[in-house]
N, CA, C and O of each residue as an XYZ file, in Angstrom:
776
protein
N      79.276    114.679    118.477
C      78.120    114.609    117.615
C      77.275    115.856    117.803
O      77.110    116.322    118.931
N      76.740    116.403    116.728
C      75.921    117.597    116.785
C      74.511    117.291    117.252
O      74.133    116.135    117.442
N      73.748    118.352    117.431
C      72.346    118.216    117.825
C      71.526    117.970    116.567
O      71.307    118.883    115.772
N      71.076    116.742    116.393
C      70.356    116.342    115.187
C      68.921    115.994    115.532
O      68.665    115.128    116.369
N      67.975    116.682    114.877
C      66.573    116.373    115.120
C      66.267    114.962    114.630
O      66.870    114.466    113.679
N      65.317    114.337    115.305
C      64.874    112.968    114.997
C      66.001    111.938    115.060
O      65.984    110.949    114.327
N      66.983    112.171    115.938
C      68.078    111.210    116.129
C      67.766    110.222    117.251
O      68.549    109.305    117.496
N      66.649    110.394    117.928
C      66.243    109.496    119.002
C      64.740    109.523    119.165
O      64.038    110.265    118.478
N      64.249    108.694    120.092
C      62.815    108.677    120.392
C      62.616    108.159    121.809
O      63.506    107.529    122.380
N      61.451    108.425    122.367
C      61.130    107.922    123.704
C      61.112    106.401    123.724
O      61.445    105.791    124.740
N      60.726    105.780    122.607
C      60.633    104.318    122.531
C      61.987    103.630    122.545
O      62.088    102.480    122.971
N      63.033    104.314    122.086
C      64.356    103.694    121.994
C      65.354    104.281    122.990
O      66.547    103.991    122.912
N      64.879    105.098    123.917
C      65.752    105.757    124.883
C      66.370    104.730    125.830
O      65.670    103.877    126.376
N      67.681    104.819    126.019
C      68.413    103.927    126.917
C      68.807    104.655    128.194
O      68.776    105.883    128.263
N      69.178    103.871    129.205
C      69.661    104.417    130.461
C      70.806    105.392    130.181
O      71.703    105.088    129.394
N      70.775    106.559    130.823
C      71.778    107.621    130.719
C      71.736    108.392    129.406
O      72.559    109.282    129.194
N      70.788    108.069    128.515
C      70.588    108.892    127.329
C      69.564    109.957    127.673
O      68.631    109.707    128.436
N      69.739    111.142    127.110
C      68.794    112.233    127.304
C      68.165    112.548    125.961
O      68.823    112.461    124.923
N      66.899    112.912    125.980
C      66.202    113.269    124.751
C      65.579    114.646    124.926
O      64.837    114.887    125.878
N      65.887    115.545    123.999
C      65.172    116.811    123.921
C      63.952    116.512    123.067
O      64.039    116.463    121.840
N      62.823    116.313    123.715
C      61.629    115.769    123.078
C      60.943    116.785    122.177
O      60.682    116.506    121.007
N      60.651    117.964    122.721
C      59.854    118.922    121.960
C      60.025    120.329    122.497
O      60.608    120.554    123.557
N      59.497    121.266    121.725
C      59.418    122.666    122.138
C      57.964    123.089    122.005
O      57.249    122.634    121.112
N      57.535    123.970    122.912
C      56.177    124.499    122.850
C      56.239    125.995    123.082
O      56.924    126.471    123.987
N      55.507    126.738    122.246
C      55.439    128.183    122.435
C      54.597    128.480    123.664
O      53.501    127.942    123.826
N      55.126    129.351    124.538
C      54.400    129.747    125.749
C      54.331    131.272    125.807
O      54.720    131.948    124.855
N      53.845    131.807    126.904
C      53.657    133.256    127.064
C      54.944    134.042    126.895
O      56.046    133.520    127.067
N      54.776    135.303    126.556
C      55.877    136.276    126.452
C      56.922    135.901    125.411
O      58.086    136.279    125.535
N      56.510    135.152    124.375
C      57.425    134.810    123.289
C      58.455    133.760    123.652
O      59.397    133.529    122.893
N      58.295    133.124    124.791
C      59.262    132.102    125.240
C      58.880    130.729    124.730
O      57.801    130.524    124.176
N      59.807    129.780    124.935
C      59.592    128.370    124.623
C      59.653    127.560    125.902
O      60.329    127.942    126.857
N      58.952    126.450    125.918
C      59.106    125.446    126.966
C      59.715    124.231    126.291
O      59.093    123.621    125.421
N      60.933    123.877    126.691
C      61.637    122.725    126.124
C      61.438    121.529    127.038
O      61.669    121.621    128.244
N      61.008    120.400    126.467
C      60.775    119.180    127.238
C      61.942    118.221    127.044
O      62.277    117.851    125.919
N      62.556    117.822    128.155
C      63.647    116.853    128.161
C      63.161    115.574    128.836
O      62.281    115.620    129.697
N      63.731    114.428    128.447
C      63.384    113.135    129.057
C      64.648    112.306    129.217
O      65.556    112.372    128.389
N      64.699    111.521    130.293
C      65.836    110.625    130.534
C      65.386    109.480    131.432
O      64.652    109.690    132.398
N      65.827    108.278    131.112
C      65.580    107.132    131.985
C      66.675    107.138    133.046
O      67.865    107.091    132.734
N      66.250    107.197    134.300
C      67.200    107.306    135.404
C      66.985    106.149    136.361
O      65.863    105.900    136.802
N      68.069    105.438    136.683
C      68.008    104.382    137.692
C      67.952    105.055    139.054
O      68.804    105.878    139.388
N      66.957    104.703    139.823
C      66.733    105.352    141.119
C      67.687    104.835    142.187
O      67.571    103.696    142.640
N      68.611    105.667    142.576
C      69.494    105.370    143.699
C      70.215    104.042    143.593
O      70.683    103.660    142.520
N      70.302    103.339    144.716
C      71.030    102.080    144.785
C      70.100    100.877    144.731
O      70.465     99.789    145.177
N      68.904    101.062    144.187
C      67.957     99.951    144.141
C      68.478     98.852    143.232
O      69.055     99.132    142.181
N      68.280     97.626    143.625
C      68.657     96.492    142.790
C      67.745     96.434    141.571
O      66.592     96.863    141.627
N      68.266     95.902    140.476
C      67.464     95.742    139.273
C      66.463     94.618    139.517
O      66.831     93.540    139.984
N      65.222     94.869    139.207
C      64.159     93.895    139.425
C      64.246     92.763    138.411
O      64.376     93.013    137.213
N      64.175     91.516    138.882
C      64.147     90.357    137.983
C      62.912     90.427    137.094
O      62.968     90.063    135.920
N      61.804     90.890    137.648
C      60.572     91.022    136.875
C      60.783     91.973    135.691
O      60.319     91.702    134.583
N      61.474     93.070    135.927
C      61.751     94.025    134.850
C      62.634     93.395    133.787
O      62.367     93.544    132.594
N      63.681     92.692    134.201
C      64.591     92.063    133.240
C      63.904     90.977    132.425
O      64.129     90.864    131.220
N      63.068     90.178    133.081
C      62.411     89.066    132.388
C      61.250     89.516    131.514
O      60.677     88.714    130.776
N      60.903     90.794    131.596
C      59.830     91.342    130.765
C      60.306     92.589    130.023
O      59.516     93.495    129.756
N      61.586     92.634    129.692
C      62.182     93.813    129.069
C      61.526     94.187    127.745
O      61.492     95.366    127.395
N      61.008     93.220    127.004
C      60.384     93.536    125.716
C      58.923     93.950    125.860
O      58.281     94.281    124.864
N      58.390     93.939    127.069
C      57.016     94.364    127.330
C      57.066     95.797    127.857
O      57.587     96.042    128.946
N      56.523     96.745    127.083
C      56.601     98.161    127.422
C      56.032     98.479    128.799
O      56.447     99.457    129.421
N      55.087     97.670    129.292
C      54.495     97.935    130.604
C      55.497     97.749    131.737
O      55.271     98.246    132.840
N      56.603     97.042    131.487
C      57.592     96.769    132.536
C      58.846     97.629    132.412
O      59.732     97.554    133.263
N      58.929     98.427    131.383
C      60.135     99.231    131.192
C      60.062    100.489    132.048
O      58.982    100.994    132.355
N      61.230    100.978    132.420
C      61.274    102.209    133.189
C      60.832    103.372    132.319
O      61.261    103.503    131.173
N      59.982    104.201    132.865
C      59.525    105.357    132.101
C      60.505    106.493    132.300
O      61.056    106.669    133.386
N      60.720    107.262    131.248
C      61.638    108.396    131.386
C      61.100    109.461    132.326
O      59.903    109.746    132.346
N      61.997    110.042    133.099
C      61.652    111.214    133.899
C      61.619    112.388    132.936
O      62.280    112.365    131.897
N      60.860    113.401    133.277
C      60.711    114.566    132.409
C      61.077    115.830    133.174
O      60.958    115.902    134.397
N      61.527    116.822    132.415
C      61.786    118.150    132.966
C      61.553    119.160    131.850
O      61.820    118.892    130.679
N      61.052    120.323    132.240
C      60.780    121.388    131.282
C      61.581    122.611    131.665
O      61.712    122.949    132.842
N      62.125    123.278    130.634
C      62.930    124.477    130.837
C      62.409    125.554    129.900
O      62.152    125.292    128.725
N      62.252    126.774    130.424
C      61.862    127.879    129.543
C      63.103    128.427    128.858
O      64.205    128.396    129.405
N      62.896    128.930    127.643
C      64.033    129.419    126.864
C      63.608    130.540    125.931
O      62.454    130.608    125.508
N      64.537    131.407    125.620
C      64.359    132.404    124.575
C      64.558    131.688    123.235
O      65.540    130.961    123.079
N      63.664    131.871    122.276
C      63.805    131.181    120.985
C      65.156    131.418    120.303
O      65.726    130.485    119.737
N      65.671    132.633    120.347
C      66.943    132.937    119.671
C      68.107    132.173    120.326
O      69.008    131.704    119.631
N      68.088    132.048    121.656
C      69.160    131.331    122.356
C      69.050    129.823    122.122
O      70.057    129.150    121.902
N      67.820    129.295    122.171
C      67.624    127.864    121.911
C      68.012    127.528    120.476
O      68.584    126.466    120.226
N      67.712    128.412    119.533
C      68.069    128.184    118.127
C      69.589    128.106    117.966
O      70.101    127.257    117.235
N      70.298    128.996    118.653
C      71.766    129.011    118.584
C      72.360    127.747    119.194
O      73.291    127.175    118.627
N      71.844    127.298    120.339
C      72.395    126.131    121.025
C      72.078    124.821    120.310
O      72.921    123.926    120.252
N      70.863    124.705    119.764
C      70.442    123.415    119.193
C      70.414    123.393    117.669
O      70.106    122.364    117.068
N      70.736    124.531    117.038
C      70.739    124.633    115.572
C      69.384    124.225    114.985
O      69.304    123.432    114.048
N      68.314    124.798    115.572
C      66.945    124.536    115.133
C      66.268    125.882    114.905
O      66.485    126.823    115.669
N      65.451    125.979    113.861
C      64.706    127.197    113.576
C      63.457    127.246    114.465
O      62.471    126.560    114.194
N      63.503    128.057    115.523
C      62.372    128.228    116.416
C      61.560    129.472    116.072
O      60.692    129.880    116.843
N      61.841    130.077    114.914
C      61.087    131.247    114.483
C      59.675    130.859    114.069
O      59.329    129.678    114.032
N      58.867    131.864    113.758
C      57.487    131.600    113.346
C      57.422    130.773    112.069
O      56.414    130.116    111.812
N      58.488    130.796    111.262
C      58.521    130.001    110.024
C      59.121    128.608    110.256
O      59.412    127.894    109.296
N      59.309    128.215    111.539
C      59.819    126.879    111.867
C      58.742    125.819    111.655
O      57.633    126.128    111.220
N      59.071    124.591    111.960
C      58.171    123.453    111.720
C      57.197    123.233    112.879
O      57.173    122.157    113.477
N      56.401    124.246    113.192
C      55.434    124.198    114.278
C      54.167    123.494    113.825
O      53.759    123.617    112.670
N      53.545    122.756    114.736
C      52.245    122.157    114.464
C      51.290    122.594    115.573
O      51.698    122.763    116.722
N      50.037    122.773    115.227
C      49.042    123.185    116.218
C      48.500    121.935    116.900
O      48.063    120.995    116.236
N      48.532    121.933    118.241
C      48.004    120.827    119.037
C      47.028    121.399    120.049
O      46.849    122.615    120.118
N      46.398    120.541    120.830
C      45.496    121.029    121.876
C      46.245    121.794    122.963
O      45.635    122.537    123.732
N      47.560    121.615    123.030
C      48.392    122.337    124.010
C      49.017    123.596    123.425
O      49.790    124.272    124.103
N      48.692    123.920    122.176
C      49.253    125.088    121.520
C      50.229    124.685    120.428
O      50.262    123.532    119.998
N      51.028    125.656    119.983
C      51.999    125.386    118.915
C      53.186    124.608    119.473
O      53.830    125.029    120.434
N      53.461    123.464    118.850
C      54.556    122.595    119.306
C      55.438    122.196    118.137
O      55.031    122.230    116.976
N      56.671    121.814    118.488
C      57.621    121.315    117.503
C      58.264    120.059    118.077
O      58.891    120.098    119.136
N      58.102    118.937    117.364
C      58.772    117.702    117.764
C      60.248    117.836    117.419
O      60.587    118.227    116.302
N      61.132    117.516    118.364
C      62.574    117.648    118.150
C      63.278    116.296    118.164
O      63.996    115.957    117.223
N      63.072    115.523    119.230
C      63.686    114.205    119.393
C      65.195    114.228    119.125
O      65.713    113.442    118.332
N      65.880    115.144    119.804
C      67.342    115.261    119.705
C      67.954    114.392    120.803
O      67.773    114.658    121.991
N      68.680    113.352    120.391
C      69.311    112.431    121.339
C      70.589    113.041    121.894
O      71.440    113.514    121.141
N      70.717    113.028    123.211
C      71.892    113.530    123.927
C      72.296    114.936    123.482
O      73.414    115.148    123.014
N      71.377    115.896    123.632
C      71.693    117.265    123.233
C      72.896    117.791    124.012
O      73.084    117.487    125.190
N      73.704    118.592    123.310
C      74.932    119.091    123.937
C      75.215    120.509    123.469
O      74.627    121.011    122.512
N      76.146    121.133    124.191
C      76.617    122.466    123.810
C      78.048    122.611    124.309
O      78.310    122.423    125.497
N      78.967    122.941    123.423
C      80.390    123.126    123.760
C      80.968    121.937    124.516
O      81.749    122.122    125.449
N      80.600    120.727    124.129
C      81.156    119.523    124.737
C      80.476    119.076    126.014
O      80.809    118.016    126.545
N      79.529    119.856    126.523
C      78.784    119.481    127.724
C      77.403    118.989    127.319
O      76.790    119.516    126.390
N      76.917    117.965    128.033
C      75.601    117.397    127.733
C      74.534    117.936    128.651
O      74.781    118.241    129.818
N      73.345    118.047    128.101
C      72.162    118.346    128.895
C      71.716    117.034    129.523
O      71.507    116.052    128.811
N      71.567    117.001    130.842
C      71.143    115.789    131.555
C      70.081    116.169    132.582
O      69.942    117.337    132.945
N      69.344    115.178    133.040
C      68.348    115.396    134.079
C      68.941    115.021    135.434
O      69.645    114.019    135.562
N      68.648    115.835    136.432
C      69.130    115.613    137.787
C      67.938    115.577    138.737
O      67.073    116.451    138.693
N      67.899    114.563    139.591
C      66.830    114.425    140.573
C      67.316    114.965    141.914
O      68.385    114.596    142.401
N      66.515    115.838    142.495
C      66.802    116.385    143.814
C      65.581    116.186    144.691
O      64.566    116.864    144.533
N      65.695    115.236    145.627
C      64.601    115.010    146.568
C      64.774    115.940    147.759
O      65.889    116.209    148.208
N      63.651    116.420    148.254
C      63.660    117.364    149.363
C      62.384    117.207    150.185
O      61.385    116.668    149.708
N      62.432    117.678    151.408
C      61.220    117.741    152.225
C      60.674    119.171    152.231
O      59.636    119.440    152.836
N      61.369    120.076    151.562
C      60.944    121.472    151.475
C      60.247    121.683    150.130
O      60.894    122.042    149.146
N      58.949    121.465    150.085
C      58.202    121.607    148.849
C      58.016    123.052    148.438
O      58.093    123.964    149.261
N      57.768    123.248    147.147
C      57.389    124.571    146.671
C      55.979    124.851    147.168
O      55.311    123.951    147.679
N      55.523    126.084    147.024
C      54.166    126.411    147.461
C      53.146    125.565    146.705
O      52.165    125.100    147.286
N      53.380    125.367    145.407
C      52.467    124.534    144.620
C      52.437    123.101    145.171
O      51.361    122.528    145.340
N      53.608    122.525    145.450
C      53.671    121.162    145.978
C      52.966    121.058    147.321
O      52.239    120.095    147.568
N      53.173    122.031    148.182
C      52.534    122.015    149.498
C      51.016    122.156    149.384
O      50.275    121.588    150.186
N      50.561    122.906    148.395
C      49.121    123.073    148.176
C      48.496    121.863    147.492
O      47.274    121.714    147.483
N      49.330    120.999    146.919
C      48.846    119.841    146.156
C      49.545    118.561    146.594
O      50.053    117.815    145.757
N      49.573    118.304    147.891
C      50.261    117.139    148.464
C      49.829    115.849    147.777
O      50.674    115.021    147.436
N      48.525    115.666    147.569
C      47.993    114.415    147.006
C      48.632    114.057    145.672
O      48.853    112.879    145.392
N      48.931    115.052    144.847
C      49.471    114.773    143.518
C      50.965    115.048    143.384
O      51.572    114.662    142.384
N      51.568    115.704    144.367
C      52.978    116.073    144.193
C      53.955    115.392    145.154
O      55.150    115.336    144.862
N      53.489    114.880    146.276
C      54.396    114.200    147.210
C      54.681    112.782    146.696
O      53.848    112.168    146.029
N      55.855    112.290    147.016
C      56.299    110.974    146.553
C      55.513    109.860    147.252
O      55.237    109.921    148.450
N      55.161    108.827    146.450
C      54.383    107.701    146.973
C      55.052    106.378    146.619
O      55.933    106.317    145.761
N      54.617    105.328    147.297
C      55.021    103.960    146.967
C      54.066    103.455    145.894
O      52.992    102.945    146.212
N      54.442    103.590    144.644
C      53.550    103.228    143.552
C      52.549    104.334    143.303
O      52.496    105.321    144.036
N      51.752    104.158    142.254
C      50.836    105.214    141.823
C      49.899    105.693    142.929
O      49.798    106.898    143.163
N      49.220    104.787    143.606
C      48.265    105.171    144.645
C      48.685    104.670    146.022
O      47.855    104.525    146.920
N      49.989    104.406    146.182
C      50.483    103.865    147.439
C      50.575    104.903    148.539
O      50.189    106.060    148.372
N      51.099    104.452    149.671
C      51.268    105.352    150.811
C      52.357    106.375    150.512
O      53.246    106.141    149.692
N      52.267    107.515    151.195
C      53.264    108.557    151.011
C      54.605    108.106    151.581
O      54.657    107.418    152.601
N      55.671    108.492    150.924
C      57.025    108.236    151.403
C      57.438    109.448    152.229
O      57.270    110.589    151.799
N      57.978    109.193    153.409
C      58.383    110.292    154.283
C      59.847    110.156    154.678
O      60.437    109.077    154.616
N      60.406    111.280    155.081
C      61.764    111.357    155.604
C      61.672    112.164    156.882
O      61.289    113.333    156.852
N      62.023    111.549    158.015
C      61.864    112.187    159.336
C      60.426    112.677    159.532
O      60.195    113.725    160.136
N      59.467    111.907    159.016
C      58.058    112.244    159.171
C      57.530    113.292    158.214
O      56.349    113.634    158.265
N      58.389    113.813    157.334
C      57.991    114.852    156.381
C      57.778    114.258    154.991
O      58.453    113.304    154.604
N      56.840    114.826    154.253
C      56.630    114.402    152.869
C      57.897    114.622    152.057
O      58.651    115.563    152.307
N      58.128    113.736    151.074
C      59.281    113.855    150.180
C      58.777    114.317    148.818
O      57.786    113.799    148.302
N      59.465    115.290    148.244
C      59.155    115.797    146.917
C      60.350    115.511    146.012
O      61.493    115.796    146.371
N      60.082    114.952    144.850
C      61.144    114.582    143.910
C      61.121    115.566    142.747
O      60.235    115.510    141.894
N      62.099    116.464    142.719
C      62.174    117.490    141.685
C      63.215    117.105    140.640
O      64.277    116.571    140.962
N      62.891    117.384    139.400
C      63.789    117.057    138.294
C      64.157    118.343    137.576
O      63.283    119.132    137.216
N      65.452    118.556    137.367
C      65.889    119.741    136.641
C      66.905    119.354    135.570
O      67.525    118.292    135.630
N      67.057    120.235    134.601
C      68.017    120.014    133.522
C      69.321    120.697    133.912
O      69.334    121.872    134.281
N      70.422    119.947    133.827
C      71.747    120.474    134.163
C      72.704    120.202    133.004
O      72.444    119.358    132.147
N      73.799    120.926    133.000
C      74.864    120.712    132.012
C      76.015    120.006    132.711
O      76.465    120.445    133.770
N      76.496    118.905    132.120
C      77.650    118.217    132.698
C      78.619    117.836    131.600
O      78.247    117.716    130.432
N      79.878    117.645    131.995
C      80.871    117.132    131.069
C      80.405    115.762    130.599
O      79.856    114.991    131.386
N      80.610    115.462    129.361
C      80.108    114.223    128.756
C      80.504    112.966    129.527
O      79.775    111.975    129.489
N      81.634    112.982    130.223
C      82.109    111.785    130.929
C      81.727    111.759    132.405
O      81.952    110.754    133.079
N      81.160    112.838    132.914
C      80.822    112.911    134.330
C      79.472    112.262    134.616
O      78.622    112.148    133.733
N      79.294    111.843    135.853
C      78.027    111.306    136.314
C      77.200    112.449    136.909
O      77.747    113.423    137.426
N      75.907    112.316    136.829
C      75.010    113.296    137.436
C      74.888    112.977    138.923
O      74.721    111.818    139.303
N      74.971    114.000    139.755
C      74.844    113.826    141.199
C      73.395    114.050    141.617
O      72.961    115.183    141.822
N      72.657    112.950    141.741
C      71.273    113.015    142.194
C      71.248    113.069    143.714
O      72.177    112.601    144.372
N      70.190    113.638    144.267
C      69.997    113.673    145.709
C      68.752    112.861    146.045
O      67.634    113.262    145.719
N      68.952    111.712    146.700
C      67.848    110.859    147.131
C      67.807    110.856    148.657
O      68.835    110.671    149.309
N      66.640    111.058    149.211
C      66.470    111.018    150.664
C      66.126    109.604    151.095
O      65.398    108.889    150.406
N      66.651    109.218    152.227
C      66.329    107.901    152.780
C      64.939    107.972    153.402
O      64.648    108.845    154.219
N      64.088    107.031    152.995
C      62.719    107.049    153.524
C      62.706    106.493    154.940
O      63.585    105.729    155.339
N      61.681    106.898    155.689
C      61.529    106.409    157.059
C      61.452    104.893    157.094
O      61.988    104.273    158.013
N      60.791    104.276    156.103
C      60.683    102.811    156.104
C      62.040    102.155    155.868
O      62.289    101.066    156.385
N      62.927    102.795    155.095
C      64.274    102.248    154.912
C      65.055    102.301    156.215
O      65.797    101.375    156.544
N      64.885    103.384    156.947
C      65.584    103.542    158.228
C      65.085    102.495    159.219
O      65.883    101.878    159.924
N      63.756    102.291    159.276
C      63.180    101.282    160.174
C      63.700     99.895    159.822
O      64.042     99.115    160.710
N      63.762     99.580    158.511
C      64.257     98.275    158.077
C      65.711     98.078    158.498
O      66.091     96.981    158.906
N      66.527     99.126    158.403
C      67.932     99.019    158.805
C      68.049     98.802    160.312
O      68.888     98.022    160.764
N      67.218     99.485    161.086
C      67.242     99.322    162.539
C      66.836     97.900    162.907
O      67.476     97.266    163.746
N      65.759     97.392    162.272
C      65.305     96.026    162.555
C      66.372     95.006    162.173
O      66.583     94.030    162.892
N      67.047     95.227    161.040
C      68.112     94.321    160.602
C      69.261     94.332    161.607
O      69.817     93.283    161.932
N      69.617     95.528    162.100
C      70.685     95.651    163.085
C      70.293     94.959    164.387
O      71.122     94.298    165.013
N      69.022     95.109    164.799
C      68.557     94.453    166.017
C      68.629     92.934    165.879
O      68.999     92.246    166.830
N      68.279     92.403    164.701
C      68.360     90.957    164.462
C      69.801     90.479    164.542
O      70.082     89.417    165.098
N      70.716     91.270    163.984
C      72.131     90.905    164.043
C      72.621     90.904    165.484
O      73.389     90.028    165.882
N      72.175     91.892    166.270
C      72.576     91.955    167.674
C      72.042     90.751    168.448
O      72.748     90.199    169.292
N      70.821     90.345    168.175
C      70.243     89.164    168.837
C      71.053     87.925    168.498
O      71.332     87.108    169.375
N      71.439     87.774    167.217
C      72.227     86.617    166.805
C      73.576     86.599    167.523
O      74.040     85.541    167.948
N      74.195     87.748    167.657
C      75.502     87.833    168.306
C      75.379     87.489    169.790
O      76.231     86.782    170.328
N      74.347     87.973    170.449
C      74.204     87.723    171.882
C      73.771     86.285    172.180
O      73.897     85.837    173.320
N      73.269     85.562    171.194
C      72.871     84.161    171.406
C      74.080     83.246    171.575
O      73.925     82.131    172.073
N      75.238     83.662    171.191
C      76.407     82.801    171.265
C      76.972     82.719    172.637
O      77.965     82.026    172.855
């Protein structure tokens, strides 16, 4: 399937679908392309609460986002969209933007997908803005750590074969490790009671 504008939307996005949401003109004649994808986080079980409230938007998983800079001529060639000054740009408070809503954008048989890479090595911006950039348990919850270090969850756009899975990198949190140790200790106590 080709790259077709308005073939998808954030409201109808399904797990493993990617959406090229929009383009925005930025400095030096470049574009910022916004991608979105709903990604199941690691090996977490599906929440019964989420399933039983699937039609309530407040309980649905929100798409992860990633932005990529691009040359307009190259983006036009890959997505078959007119990104020239005579394209369908609209003026917004964020500058000139173009709504794209291209579902599962691809090039030469490979799909654009989002990949999550968790790390304890933050960028300078992340380190300077721990409060807003380090991973937390819920919106205002406690910070999630790995070996006592803050965890940063970075999202990037990658190209993969249409049938391949994306290899995300998730770090095990300190609380997960503690829970596993406590579970193992309980099992050892049960075994020694016999």
